[in-house]
N, C-alpha and C positions, 0 to 999 in steps of 0.2 A: 721519658716521653708519656704523656697520662693515658689510661685507659679510655677508651670511648665506650659510652654505653648507649645503647639504641633504644632508650625505652619513649622517649618524646618521638621520635620516628614511626616507631612502632603503633604508640597509640595512636596516633593522627591517622595511620594506615586505617588501624581497625576500626578507628571512628567515622572514615570516610566509607568503608563497607557497610558497617553497620547502619548509616544513615541512608545509604541505599536500600537495605533490605526491612527499614522500617515499613509495617505493612503486611510483612510476611506473616504464614501462620506458626505460632508455636515456637519453637527451640529456633527455626529458619530465621528469626526477628532478632535472638538476643545471643546466639553464641556464635562467635566469628568463625569458627572452621565450616559450620552448617552455611551460614550466611554468605560466606565468600563463596561456596560452591555454588549456590543458589543464584546470586549476583552475576556471577560469572555465566550460569546457564541462561539467565534471564538477558545478559548484554548478545550470547550468542543467537538468540530466538530472534533478540531485536533487530540485529543486522540481517539475518536471513529474511525476516519477514519484512524489512523495508524493499527487499528485491521482489518477493513474492507479491506485495501488495500490487506494485506494478502491473503484472501479469493478471491479478485478479482482477483489477480495474478493467482491463483492456478486456478481457473476457466478457464481463458483464456488458459494457459498452456494445461491443460485437452482438451478444446476445439480444439486446433492448433494439438495434438497429434492425437485425434477421426479421425479428418479430413484428417490428413496425412496416419493413418492406415488404413482407408476404401479404399484409394485408391489402397492399396496392398491388399485389399480382407479380411481383418480382424476386428473384431472389437475392440473396445476399452478394454472391460473388457477382451476378451481373449490375448489381447496384454500385458496388466500389469499382467495376470495369470501367462504367459509363461515366462515375466521377473523375477519373484519370485521364478517359477520352474527352470529357469536355473541360478539361483543367478547372475542375471545381476543389478549391483547395480547403476543406472543411475535415478537421482530422475527427476522430471515432467519437471522442468525447462531445465535442459540438453538436455532432449528428445525432448522438444518443439523447443529449439535453434536449433537442429539438424535437425528437422522437416522441419522448415522454411529456413535455411541458407545452410544445407549439405545434399542433398536430396539422394547420393549414401551412404553417412554415415549410414543415417536412414535407406536406404534400406539393408544395413550390419546386422543393429540390428534388425530390422524384419525376415532377413532369417534367423539369429541365432536362432531364437525361432521356425522357422518352423522345 
């Protein structure tokens, strides 16, 4: 039985990693070992940050809603409780958009809770 050489497979794997590493600074974009470490680290950060992005946006929306609601003399928790009590099913993203870009519409939502 003939000996199997892994040159083609290895080259393909190296090219795939180096293609992902293009744009990195210095040796990290040219040497396989460094590029492999950097790419793997980047993929780990990407996986983590896809989760963190959701948290960060929710915190941003809550901060914007809180600021807008306090201008009308209500606290955030009272506002959210009022939404639940009156069965208004607007999520925080939509409420934050209203607060930023449609002040009269947001005022109408606040007045409906009062």
